FIMARFI-254137 format. One record per atom (N, C-alpha, C): residue number from 0; atom name; residue in one letter; x, y, z. Coordinates in steps of 0.001 Angstrom, whole numbers, m for minus. Layout:
BEGIN
FISE  num  atomo  residuo       px       py       pz
FISE  NUM     CA        A        X        Y        Z
...
//
This chain:
BEGIN
FISE  num  atomo  residuo       px       py       pz
FISE    0      N        X    27559   m23795    19923
FISE    0     CA        X    27526   m24920    19824
FISE    0      C        X    26601   m25242    20015
FISE    1      N        X    26208   m26758    20006
FISE    1     CA        X    24981   m27386    20236
FISE    1      C        X    25063   m28766    20603
FISE    2      N        X    24463   m29489    21457
FISE    2     CA        X    24765   m30712    21296
FISE    2      C        X    23429   m31575    21210
FISE    3      N        X    23173   m32393    20105
FISE    3     CA        X    22117   m32468    19947
FISE    3      C        X    21228   m33332    21107
FISE    4      N        X    19871   m33583    20942
FISE    4     CA        X    19494   m34137    21830
FISE    4      C        X    19670   m35652    22071
FISE    5      N        X    19262   m35618    23888
FISE    5     CA        X    19731   m37447    23742
FISE    5      C        X    21286   m37930    23471
FISE    6      N        X    22026   m37099    23423
FISE    6     CA        X    23019   m37063    22972
FISE    6      C        X    24145   m37279    24135
FISE    7      N        X    25051   m38028    24026
FISE    7     CA        X    26445   m38148    25583
FISE    7      C        X    27142   m37265    26135
FISE    8      N        X    27589   m37221    26958
FISE    8     CA        X    28546   m36131    26992
FISE    8      C        X    28792   m36043    28568
FISE    9      N        X    30465   m35539    28924
FISE    9     CA        X    31151   m36384    30288
FISE    9      C        X    31346   m35302    31342
FISE   10      N        X    31490   m35071    32356
FISE   10     CA        X    31836   m33915    33122
FISE   10      C        X    33169   m34311    34177
FISE   11      N        X    33781   m33649    33815
FISE   11     CA        X    35817   m33645    34562
FISE   11      C        X    36175   m32906    35368
FISE   12      N        X    37486   m32939    36288
FISE   12     CA        X    37815   m32286    36862
FISE   12      C        X    39244   m32793    37167
FISE   13      N        X    40249   m32381    38752
FISE   13     CA        X    41612   m32729    38554
FISE   13      C        X    41315   m33785    38625
FISE   14      N        X    39830   m34907    38746
FISE   14     CA        X    40242   m36558    39420
FISE   14      C        X    40932   m37376    37685
FISE   15      N        X    39916   m36240    36609
FISE   15     CA        X    39750   m36919    35435
FISE   15      C        X    41462   m36620    34742
FISE   16      N        X    42142   m36768    33441
FISE   16     CA        X    43523   m36597    32684
FISE   16      C        X    43300   m35220    32342
FISE   17      N        X    43912   m35089    31411
FISE   17     CA        X    44042   m33888    30125
FISE   17      C        X    43623   m34075    29031
FISE   18      N        X    43707   m35435    28272
FISE   18     CA        X    42967   m35787    27501
FISE   18      C        X    41995   m36648    26878
FISE   19      N        X    40910   m35476    26257
FISE   19     CA        X    39381   m35907    26327
FISE   19      C        X    38983   m36984    24383
FISE   20      N        X    40167   m36701    24275
FISE   20     CA        X    39644   m37592    23183
FISE   20      C        X    39145   m39411    23407
FISE   21      N        X    39663   m39733    24252
FISE   21     CA        X    39285   m41181    24631
FISE   21      C        X    37358   m41136    24883
FISE   22      N        X    37201   m39934    25239
FISE   22     CA        X    35497   m39820    25817
FISE   22      C        X    34849   m39108    24290
FISE   23      N        X    35630   m38420    23663
FISE   23     CA        X    34978   m37992    22650
FISE   23      C        X    34909   m38899    21597
FISE   24      N        X    35974   m40223    21188
FISE   24     CA        X    36018   m41155    20610
FISE   24      C        X    34994   m42484    20728
FISE   25      N        X    34008   m42302    22066
FISE   25     CA        X    33133   m42851    22510
FISE   25      C        X    32113   m42813    22111
FISE   26      N        X    31940   m41498    22046
FISE   26     CA        X    30682   m40858    21430
FISE   26      C        X    30445   m39562    22218
FISE   27      N        X    30985   m39242    23238
FISE   27     CA        X    30637   m37966    23942
FISE   27      C        X    30497   m36124    23070
FISE   28      N        X    29329   m35892    23300
FISE   28     CA        X    29225   m34557    22267
FISE   28      C        X    30087   m33915    22693
FISE   29      N        X    29555   m33607    24256
FISE   29     CA        X    29999   m32836    25275
FISE   29      C        X    30532   m32805    26440
FISE   30      N        X    31513   m31889    27011
FISE   30     CA        X    32403   m31720    28183
FISE   30      C        X    31875   m30532    28924
FISE   31      N        X    31762   m31162    30440
FISE   31     CA        X    31570   m30211    31572
FISE   31      C        X    33059   m30180    32392
FISE   32      N        X    32989   m29058    32295
FISE   32     CA        X    34525   m29173    33256
FISE   32      C        X    34936   m28485    34504
FISE   33      N        X    35188   m28893    35524
FISE   33     CA        X    34887   m28122    36642
FISE   33      C        X    36541   m27144    36614
FISE   34      N        X    35571   m26113    37144
FISE   34     CA        X    36709   m24651    36587
FISE   34      C        X    37139   m24148    38057
FISE   35      N        X    35915   m24225    39489
FISE   35     CA        X    36190   m23938    40671
FISE   35      C        X    35742   m24168    41392
FISE   36      N        X    35715   m24047    42826
FISE   36     CA        X    34957   m24187    43831
FISE   36      C        X    34559   m23566    45146
FISE   37      N        X    33978   m22847    45822
FISE   37     CA        X    33648   m22041    46427
FISE   37      C        X    35080   m20494    46366
FISE   38      N        X    35091   m20330    47528
FISE   38     CA        X    36247   m18879    46793
FISE   38      C        X    37535   m18796    46888
FISE   39      N        X    37983   m20477    46886
FISE   39     CA        X    39360   m20197    47165
FISE   39      C        X    39899   m21283    46187
FISE   40      N        X    39266   m22650    45446
FISE   40     CA        X    39937   m23117    44872
FISE   40      C        X    39880   m22952    43047
FISE   41      N        X    40811   m24048    42400
FISE   41     CA        X    40775   m23603    40802
FISE   41      C        X    41086   m24350    40272
FISE   42      N        X    40698   m25662    38965
FISE   42     CA        X    41201   m26891    38740
FISE   42      C        X    42219   m26505    37973
FISE   43      N        X    43178   m27240    38398
FISE   43     CA        X    44734   m26919    38004
FISE   43      C        X    44701   m27223    36427
FISE   44      N        X    43449   m28370    36282
FISE   44     CA        X    43606   m29241    34839
FISE   44      C        X    42252   m28455    33541
FISE   45      N        X    41693   m27259    34592
FISE   45     CA        X    41172   m26605    33291
FISE   45      C        X    41487   m26648    32331
FISE   46      N        X    41996   m25221    32411
FISE   46     CA        X    42491   m25183    30448
FISE   46      C        X    42582   m26314    29992
FISE   47      N        X    43812   m27011    30085
FISE   47     CA        X    44278   m28146    29209
FISE   47      C        X    42887   m29148    28783
FISE   48      N        X    41946   m29139    29761
FISE   48     CA        X    40616   m30317    29708
FISE   48      C        X    39843   m29350    28373
FISE   49      N        X    39801   m27901    28771
FISE   49     CA        X    38780   m27482    27622
FISE   49      C        X    39324   m27356    26472
FISE   50      N        X    40554   m26791    26726
FISE   50     CA        X    41126   m27007    24930
FISE   50      C        X    41086   m28371    24222
FISE   51      N        X    41263   m29487    24912
FISE   51     CA        X    41382   m30848    24840
FISE   51      C        X    39532   m31119    24242
FISE   52      N        X    38564   m30971    24689
FISE   52     CA        X    37544   m30400    24346
FISE   52      C        X    37286   m29787    23311
FISE   53      N        X    37648   m28886    23576
FISE   53     CA        X    37410   m27806    21521
FISE   53      C        X    38246   m28760    20705
FISE   54      N        X    39354   m29443    21182
FISE   54     CA        X    40263   m29670    19846
FISE   54      C        X    39474   m31231    19403
FISE   55      N        X    38618   m31633    19654
FISE   55     CA        X    38072   m33065    19989
FISE   55      C        X    36098   m33000    19472
FISE   56      N        X    36335   m31562    18977
FISE   56     CA        X    34725   m31351    18385
FISE   56      C        X    33902   m31587    19005
FISE   57      N        X    33643   m31068    21040
FISE   57     CA        X    32826   m31107    21777
FISE   57      C        X    32801   m29857    22317
FISE   58      N        X    31165   m30185    22207
FISE   58     CA        X    31154   m28680    23162
FISE   58      C        X    31340   m28431    24578
FISE   59      N        X    31667   m27387    24819
FISE   59     CA        X    32431   m27009    26586
FISE   59      C        X    31546   m26704    27020
FISE   60      N        X    31576   m26639    28185
FISE   60     CA        X    30980   m25905    29283
FISE   60      C        X    32039   m25844    30369
FISE   61      N        X    31033   m24966    31457
FISE   61     CA        X    32133   m25482    33170
FISE   61      C        X    31012   m25335    34006
FISE   62      N        X    31752   m25750    35322
FISE   62     CA        X    30635   m25951    36565
FISE   62      C        X    31860   m25700    37607
FISE   63      N        X    30815   m24980    38451
FISE   63     CA        X    31516   m24330    39843
FISE   63      C        X    30773   m24957    41011
FISE   64      N        X    31726   m25760    41593
FISE   64     CA        X    31385   m26247    43132
FISE   64      C        X    30752   m25514    44448
FISE   65      N        X    29273   m25476    44474
FISE   65     CA        X    28883   m24467    45627
FISE   65      C        X    29449   m24775    46590
FISE   66      N        X    29860   m23571    47458
FISE   66     CA        X    29962   m23155    49479
FISE   66      C        X    28796   m22884    49797
FISE   67      N        X    28083   m22051    49128
FISE   67     CA        X    27688   m20711    49795
FISE   67      C        X    26372   m21368    50593
FISE   68      N        X    25552   m22812    50222
FISE   68     CA        X    25073   m22894    51190
FISE   68      C        X    23831   m22286    50617
FISE   69      N        X    23027   m21359    51864
FISE   69     CA        X    21991   m20313    51438
FISE   69      C        X    22083   m19440    51712
FISE   70      N        X    23489   m18495    51738
FISE   70     CA        X    23744   m17183    51741
FISE   70      C        X    23784   m16629    50365
FISE   71      N        X    22884   m16009    50160
FISE   71     CA        X    22941   m15057    48852
FISE   71      C        X    24038   m14475    48917
FISE   72      N        X    24745   m13526    49738
FISE   72     CA        X    25521   m12896    49934
FISE   72      C        X    26819   m13339    49117
FISE   73      N        X    27254   m14433    50229
FISE   73     CA        X    28374   m15491    49365
FISE   73      C        X    28017   m16067    48072
FISE   74      N        X    27268   m16404    47669
FISE   74     CA        X    26517   m16634    47040
FISE   74      C        X    26886   m16024    45420
FISE   75      N        X    26942   m14416    45785
FISE   75     CA        X    27023   m13490    44599
FISE   75      C        X    28587   m13456    44541
FISE   76      N        X    29214   m13531    45811
FISE   76     CA        X    30789   m13566    46020
FISE   76      C        X    31151   m14757    44775
FISE   77      N        X    31138   m16027    44927
FISE   77     CA        X    30880   m17394    44690
FISE   77      C        X    30716   m17359    42676
FISE   78      N        X    30003   m16482    42806
FISE   78     CA        X    29598   m16201    40854
FISE   78      C        X    30761   m15502    40322
FISE   79      N        X    30398   m14382    41014
FISE   79     CA        X    31961   m14047    40888
FISE   79      C        X    33594   m13990    40513
FISE   80      N        X    33534   m15167    41468
FISE   80     CA        X    35202   m16336    41561
FISE   80      C        X    34506   m17107    40529
FISE   81      N        X    33728   m17728    40000
FISE   81     CA        X    33251   m18026    39118
FISE   81      C        X    33649   m18378    37300
FISE   82      N        X    33176   m16595    37404
FISE   82     CA        X    33334   m16189    35914
FISE   82      C        X    34327   m15584    35531
FISE   83      N        X    35641   m15288    36743
FISE   83     CA        X    36769   m14892    36803
FISE   83      C        X    37745   m15932    36716
FISE   84      N        X    37246   m17249    36873
FISE   84     CA        X    38101   m18179    36723
FISE   84      C        X    37151   m19231    35438
FISE   85      N        X    36567   m18876    35043
FISE   85     CA        X    36095   m19283    33756
FISE   85      C        X    37075   m18559    32466
FISE   86      N        X    36789   m17504    32622
FISE   86     CA        X    38371   m16443    31861
FISE   86      C        X    39159   m16824    32123
FISE   87      N        X    39691   m17071    33214
FISE   87     CA        X    41101   m17508    33439
FISE   87      C        X    41524   m18677    32189
FISE   88      N        X    40388   m19341    32367
FISE   88     CA        X    40763   m20592    31795
FISE   88      C        X    40445   m21341    30335
FISE   89      N        X    39639   m19864    30128
FISE   89     CA        X    39634   m19732    28448
FISE   89      C        X    38182   m20437    28099
FISE   90      N        X    37140   m20248    28864
FISE   90     CA        X    35738   m21184    28654
FISE   90      C        X    35019   m20400    27807
FISE   91      N        X    34861   m19938    26638
FISE   91     CA        X    34041   m19058    25877
FISE   91      C        X    32484   m18163    26722
FISE   92      N        X    32093   m17067    26503
FISE   92     CA        X    31024   m16488    26873
FISE   92      C        X    30155   m17378    26010
FISE   93      N        X    29001   m17804    26684
FISE   93     CA        X    28109   m18129    26126
FISE   93      C        X    28148   m19602    26177
FISE   94      N        X    28776   m20295    26808
FISE   94     CA        X    28900   m21421    27415
FISE   94      C        X    27892   m21737    28833
FISE   95      N        X    27673   m22705    28771
FISE   95     CA        X    26846   m23206    30171
FISE   95      C        X    28288   m22995    31117
FISE   96      N        X    27788   m22237    32187
FISE   96     CA        X    28674   m22385    33688
FISE   96      C        X    27997   m22650    34770
FISE   97      N        X    27757   m24509    35351
FISE   97     CA        X    26859   m24522    36321
FISE   97      C        X    27320   m24364    37477
FISE   98      N        X    26321   m24646    38190
FISE   98     CA        X    26446   m24103    39459
FISE   98      C        X    26157   m25639    40026
FISE   99      N        X    26662   m26442    40745
FISE   99     CA        X    27005   m27634    41405
FISE   99      C        X    26836   m27688    42677
FISE  100      N        X    25251   m27224    43460
FISE  100     CA        X    24829   m27298    44553
FISE  100      C        X    25061   m28542    45000
FISE  101      N        X    25769   m29260    45691
FISE  101     CA        X    25248   m30538    46848
FISE  101      C        X    25873   m30431    47881
FISE  102      N        X    25674   m31706    48924
FISE  102     CA        X    25740   m31625    50184
FISE  102      C        X    26985   m31793    50260
FISE  103      N        X    28260   m31613    51244
FISE  103     CA        X    29069   m31544    51440
FISE  103      C        X    30203   m30556    51199
FISE  104      N        X    32045   m30837    51460
FISE  104     CA        X    32735   m29883    50641
FISE  104      C        X    32395   m28504    51111
FISE  105      N        X    31691   m27864    52407
FISE  105     CA        X    31653   m27283    53093
FISE  105      C        X    30026   m26766    53121
FISE  106      N        X    29478   m27201    52047
FISE  106     CA        X    28121   m26605    51314
FISE  106      C        X    26676   m27584    52253
FISE  107      N        X    26187   m26707    53073
FISE  107     CA        X    24685   m27236    54372
FISE  107      C        X    23548   m26777    53131
FISE  108      N        X    22709   m28027    52747
FISE  108     CA        X    21575   m27993    51896
FISE  108      C        X    20295   m28119    52956
FISE  109      N        X    20472   m28128    54003
FISE  109     CA        X    19334   m28496    54839
FISE  109      C        X    19319   m26523    55389
FISE  110      N        X    19452   m25513    55109
FISE  110     CA        X    19575   m24241    55717
FISE  110      C        X    18116   m23860    55257
FISE  111      N        X    17151   m23696    54446
FISE  111     CA        X    16205   m23313    54044
FISE  111      C        X    15492   m23638    52620
FISE  112      N        X    14172   m23938    52720
FISE  112     CA        X    13842   m24562    51110
FISE  112      C        X    13957   m22704    50999
FISE  113      N        X    13354   m21731    50722
FISE  113     CA        X    13335   m20536    50406
FISE  113      C        X    14593   m20099    49987
FISE  114      N        X    15531   m19714    51077
FISE  114     CA        X    16835   m19604    51370
FISE  114      C        X    17667   m19840    50580
FISE  115      N        X    17601   m21543    50752
FISE  115     CA        X    18426   m21908    49223
FISE  115      C        X    18223   m21807    47872
FISE  116      N        X    16809   m21726    46912
FISE  116     CA        X    16753   m21001    46102
FISE  116      C        X    17284   m19605    46063
FISE  117      N        X    16730   m18797    46523
FISE  117     CA        X    17381   m17559    46501
FISE  117      C        X    18870   m17661    46407
FISE  118      N        X    19651   m18526    46715
FISE  118     CA        X    20911   m18402    47118
FISE  118      C        X    20934   m18834    45257
FISE  119      N        X    20744   m19949    44826
FISE  119     CA        X    20995   m20470    44384
FISE  119      C        X    21108   m19574    43005
FISE  120      N        X    19543   m18863    42718
FISE  120     CA        X    19535   m17906    41558
FISE  120      C        X    20286   m16288    42034
FISE  121      N        X    20798   m16100    43242
FISE  121     CA        X    21487   m15027    43460
FISE  121      C        X    23039   m15551    42378
FISE  122      N        X    23392   m16731    42318
FISE  122     CA        X    24767   m17369    41703
FISE  122      C        X    24447   m17306    40456
FISE  123      N        X    23322   m17653    39934
FISE  123     CA        X    22734   m17569    38536
FISE  123      C        X    22770   m16415    37919
FISE  124      N        X    22069   m15360    38643
FISE  124     CA        X    21660   m14389    38173
FISE  124      C        X    23712   m13237    37647
FISE  125      N        X    24392   m13724    38541
FISE  125     CA        X    25983   m13161    38136
FISE  125      C        X    26767   m13606    36603
FISE  126      N        X    25908   m15600    36784
FISE  126     CA        X    26938   m15810    35357
FISE  126      C        X    25794   m15491    34347
FISE  127      N        X    24700   m14803    34257
FISE  127     CA        X    23810   m14711    33446
FISE  127      C        X    24335   m13458    33160
FISE  128      N        X    24936   m12311    33726
FISE  128     CA        X    25099   m11316    33826
FISE  128      C        X    26458   m11047    33311
FISE  129      N        X    27356   m11969    33504
FISE  129     CA        X    28321   m11960    32831
FISE  129      C        X    28768   m12882    31830
FISE  130      N        X    27483   m13053    30958
FISE  130     CA        X    27306   m13869    29673
FISE  130      C        X    27286   m14988    29342
FISE  131      N        X    27215   m16014    30323
FISE  131     CA        X    26850   m17353    30557
FISE  131      C        X    25614   m17800    30736
FISE  132      N        X    25698   m18996    30239
FISE  132     CA        X    23951   m19617    30295
FISE  132      C        X    24026   m20586    31763
FISE  133      N        X    23149   m20408    32356
FISE  133     CA        X    23039   m20998    33664
FISE  133      C        X    22223   m22634    33500
FISE  134      N        X    22510   m23432    34211
FISE  134     CA        X    22190   m24173    35330
FISE  134      C        X    22813   m24771    36225
FISE  135      N        X    21274   m25721    37286
FISE  135     CA        X    22020   m25994    38757
FISE  135      C        X    21872   m27419    38572
FISE  136      N        X    23290   m27987    38869
FISE  136     CA        X    23520   m29404    38896
FISE  136      C        X    23030   m29784    40285
FISE  137      N        X    22406   m30944    41015
FISE  137     CA        X    22481   m31715    42046
FISE  137      C        X    21318   m32883    41369
FISE  138      N        X    21123   m33585    43010
FISE  138     CA        X    20498   m34674    42547
FISE  138      C        X    18780   m34494    43063
FISE  139      N        X    18241   m35196    42433
FISE  139     CA        X    16335   m35052    42000
FISE  139      C        X    15440   m34731    43766
FISE  140      N        X    16353   m36104    44513
FISE  140     CA        X    15443   m36103    45833
FISE  140      C        X    16177   m35110    46923
FISE  141      N        X    17628   m33989    46121
FISE  141     CA        X    18178   m32860    47585
FISE  141      C        X    17275   m32013    46986
FISE  142      N        X    17450   m32013    45528
FISE  142     CA        X    16388   m30273    45469
FISE  142      C        X    14984   m30565    45241
FISE  143      N        X    14240   m31821    45667
FISE  143     CA        X    12804   m31613    45773
FISE  143      C        X    12244   m31488    47127
FISE  144      N        X    13695   m31759    48206
FISE  144     CA        X    13398   m31602    49472
FISE  144      C        X    13774   m30765    49747
FISE  145      N        X    14437   m29708    49531
FISE  145     CA        X    15913   m28715    49949
FISE  145      C        X    15596   m27760    49445
FISE  146      N        X    14931   m27098    48214
FISE  146     CA        X    14971   m26197    47003
FISE  146      C        X    14040   m26056    46741
FISE  147      N        X    13404   m24816    46835
FISE  147     CA        X    11833   m24202    46031
FISE  147      C        X    12088   m24046    44327
FISE  148      N        X    12454   m25354    43800
FISE  148     CA        X    12624   m25743    42600
FISE  148      C        X    12008   m24525    40925
FISE  149      N        X    10724   m24281    41908
FISE  149     CA        X     9971   m23796    40821
FISE  149      C        X    10398   m22214    40876
FISE  150      N        X    10872   m21600    41651
FISE  150     CA        X    11520   m20519    41604
FISE  150      C        X    12483   m20388    40467
FISE  151      N        X    13799   m21302    40331
FISE  151     CA        X    14814   m21260    39764
FISE  151      C        X    14027   m20950    38226
FISE  152      N        X    13318   m22244    37991
FISE  152     CA        X    12618   m22694    36685
FISE  152      C        X    12011   m21496    36132
FISE  153      N        X    11285   m21203    37012
FISE  153     CA        X    10186   m19826    36406
FISE  153      C        X    11497   m18818    35812
FISE  154      N        X    12085   m18947    36469
FISE  154     CA        X    13264   m17606    35683
FISE  154      C        X    14230   m17809    34773
FISE  155      N        X    14383   m19204    34985
FISE  155     CA        X    15930   m19806    34024
FISE  155      C        X    15357   m20824    33002
FISE  156      N        X    13896   m21434    32799
FISE  156     CA        X    13590   m22927    32314
FISE  156      C        X    13938   m23893    32625
FISE  157      N        X    14179   m24322    31249
FISE  157     CA        X    14786   m25659    31458
FISE  157      C        X    16631   m25945    32153
FISE  158      N        X    16704   m25334    33167
FISE  158     CA        X    18042   m25170    33792
FISE  158      C        X    18918   m26206    34577
FISE  159      N        X    17552   m27203    34695
FISE  159     CA        X    18037   m28483    35448
FISE  159      C        X    19057   m29397    35112
FISE  160      N        X    20279   m29932    35968
FISE  160     CA        X    20955   m31321    35631
FISE  160      C        X    21168   m31795    36292
FISE  161      N        X    20555   m33064    36601
FISE  161     CA        X    20310   m34145    37850
FISE  161      C        X    20476   m35133    37749
FISE  162      N        X    21060   m35649    38785
FISE  162     CA        X    21746   m36641    39004
FISE  162      C        X    20873   m37890    39131
FISE  163      N        X    20447   m39299    38815
FISE  163     CA        X    20246   m39742    39290
FISE  163      C        X    20413   m41498    38764
FISE  164      N        X    20695   m42253    39356
FISE  164     CA        X    21618   m43197    38920
FISE  164      C        X    20670   m44911    39204
FISE  165      N        X    20486   m45136    37879
FISE  165     CA        X    19577   m46998    38073
FISE  165      C        X    20518   m47666    38910
FISE  166      N        X    21529   m47688    38045
FISE  166     CA        X    22754   m48776    39180
FISE  166      C        X    23361   m47995    39925
FISE  167      N        X    23942   m48884    40825
FISE  167     CA        X    24823   m48406    42034
FISE  167      C        X    25797   m47618    41650
FISE  168      N        X    26385   m46159    42486
FISE  168     CA        X    27433   m45894    42670
FISE  168      C        X    28390   m46680    42290
FISE  169      N        X    29284   m46174    41517
FISE  169     CA        X    30714   m47143    40885
FISE  169      C        X    30559   m48400    39247
FISE  170      N        X    29165   m48913    39348
FISE  170     CA        X    28944   m49547    38586
FISE  170      C        X    28532   m48996    37048
FISE  171      N        X    29414   m49705    36669
FISE  171     CA        X    29444   m49184    35031
FISE  171      C        X    28214   m49409    34400
FISE  172      N        X    28133   m48026    33168
FISE  172     CA        X    27131   m48124    33169
FISE  172      C        X    27400   m47430    31293
FISE  173      N        X    26793   m47584    30032
FISE  173     CA        X    27424   m47325    29169
FISE  173      C        X    25812   m46412    28292
FISE  174      N        X    25011   m46628    28682
FISE  174     CA        X    23562   m46269    27968
FISE  174      C        X    22862   m45882    29289
FISE  175      N        X    21667   m44745    29029
FISE  175     CA        X    20936   m44638    30196
FISE  175      C        X    19252   m45328    30061
FISE  176      N        X    19050   m46112    30854
FISE  176     CA        X    17577   m46771    31037
FISE  176      C        X    16402   m45358    31537
FISE  177      N        X    16058   m45108    30042
FISE  177     CA        X    15257   m43844    30130
FISE  177      C        X    13806   m44258    30530
FISE  178      N        X    13584   m45428    31074
FISE  178     CA        X    12376   m45833    32150
FISE  178      C        X    12856   m45414    33500
FISE  179      N        X    13866   m45108    33724
FISE  179     CA        X    14411   m44263    35196
FISE  179      C        X    14381   m43155    35356
FISE  180      N        X    14496   m42542    34210
FISE  180     CA        X    14520   m40840    34581
FISE  180      C        X    14296   m40767    35497
FISE  181      N        X    14809   m39635    36377
FISE  181     CA        X    14232   m39321    37224
FISE  181      C        X    13338   m38081    37241
FISE  182      N        X    11943   m37885    36336
FISE  182     CA        X    11761   m36968    35730
FISE  182      C        X    10834   m35828    36816
FISE  183      N        X    11285   m34572    36443
FISE  183     CA        X    10874   m33419    37202
FISE  183      C        X    10657   m32058    35914
FISE  184      N        X     9968   m31156    36053
FISE  184     CA        X    10426   m29983    35319
FISE  184      C        X    11084   m29509    35260
FISE  185      N        X    11837   m29223    34192
FISE  185     CA        X    12716   m27710    33550
FISE  185      C        X    14187   m28754    33554
FISE  186      N        X    14025   m30312    33430
FISE  186     CA        X    15568   m31199    33219
FISE  186      C        X    16144   m30952    31919
FISE  187      N        X    17479   m30731    31781
FISE  187     CA        X    18165   m30231    30619
FISE  187      C        X    18372   m31248    30568
FISE  188      N        X    19136   m32083    31265
FISE  188     CA        X    20725   m33300    31484
FISE  188      C        X    20528   m33872    32839
FISE  189      N        X    20483   m35103    32071
FISE  189     CA        X    20269   m36632    33268
FISE  189      C        X    21988   m36889    33297
FISE  190      N        X    22101   m36827    34434
FISE  190     CA        X    23314   m37478    34476
FISE  190      C        X    23399   m39356    35005
FISE  191      N        X    23103   m39844    34551
FISE  191     CA        X    22595   m40743    34733
FISE  191      C        X    23778   m42217    35467
FISE  192      N        X    24972   m41945    35053
FISE  192     CA        X    26132   m42431    35853
FISE  192      C        X    27322   m41865    36678
FISE  193      N        X    28533   m42776    37398
FISE  193     CA        X    29444   m42186    37736
FISE  193      C        X    30407   m42800    36846
FISE  194      N        X    30311   m44188    36477
FISE  194     CA        X    31434   m44564    36007
FISE  194      C        X    30974   m45367    34362
FISE  195      N        X    30654   m44034    33606
FISE  195     CA        X    30339   m44334    32063
FISE  195      C        X    31351   m44965    31329
FISE  196      N        X    31232   m46585    30731
FISE  196     CA        X    32002   m47378    30059
FISE  196      C        X    32991   m47646    30724
FISE  197      N        X    33194   m48061    32102
FISE  197     CA        X    33820   m48370    32909
FISE  197      C        X    34866   m47571    33115
FISE  198      N        X    35011   m45759    32678
FISE  198     CA        X    35883   m45401    32486
FISE  198      C        X    35966   m44502    33809
FISE  199      N        X    35267   m44474    34207
FISE  199     CA        X    35062   m43641    35743
FISE  199      C        X    34910   m42089    35731
FISE  200      N        X    34016   m41714    34830
FISE  200     CA        X    33527   m40788    34596
FISE  200      C        X    32315   m40485    34385
FISE  201      N        X    31605   m39400    35200
FISE  201     CA        X    30667   m39121    35039
FISE  201      C        X    29857   m38898    33671
FISE  202      N        X    28404   m39901    33499
FISE  202     CA        X    27878   m39705    32184
FISE  202      C        X    26866   m39419    31977
FISE  203      N        X    26423   m38521    31260
FISE  203     CA        X    25168   m37627    30756
FISE  203      C        X    24776   m37565    29585
//
């Protein structure tokens, strides 16, 4: 299943409910569901959220919140944990399984420009070998300043899911301002708000 160019989607975690119908009814064509984090957390709502996305005709994908910082060895472990978690909650092979790599919750983003890129690639390599499609989620400035992104896009092409909000965090937004788009090479998805249509869910 594919989502059309410039179609809307949401990403959900345990902070949202298990019924995604309200997002689909408002035009969301896809959903990214958090499946895991680090080496010891699985989203208890993931299976229900994935099933709800499928039931509402949404393209379903997953994401894993990274805590491996710039450690490639740990990145491989987290990659395996993510694919096992994804399989357990029914995320179909062939779906996107994104690496959510940002600062906080145990993940350090200042451990080296090359080392960080190598660790992200180590994670994505595990995902791809297991039959999932790769994406890297983060903010534009964080990626530009802390990761050799060209090394990642050289291998996996258009694989970036970039957050950049024209309005302040928490301010409702229904549609993106494409004049603000945080353009950089290799962007597949733009997260333009963390409060889509005032539903307190990320809008992409």
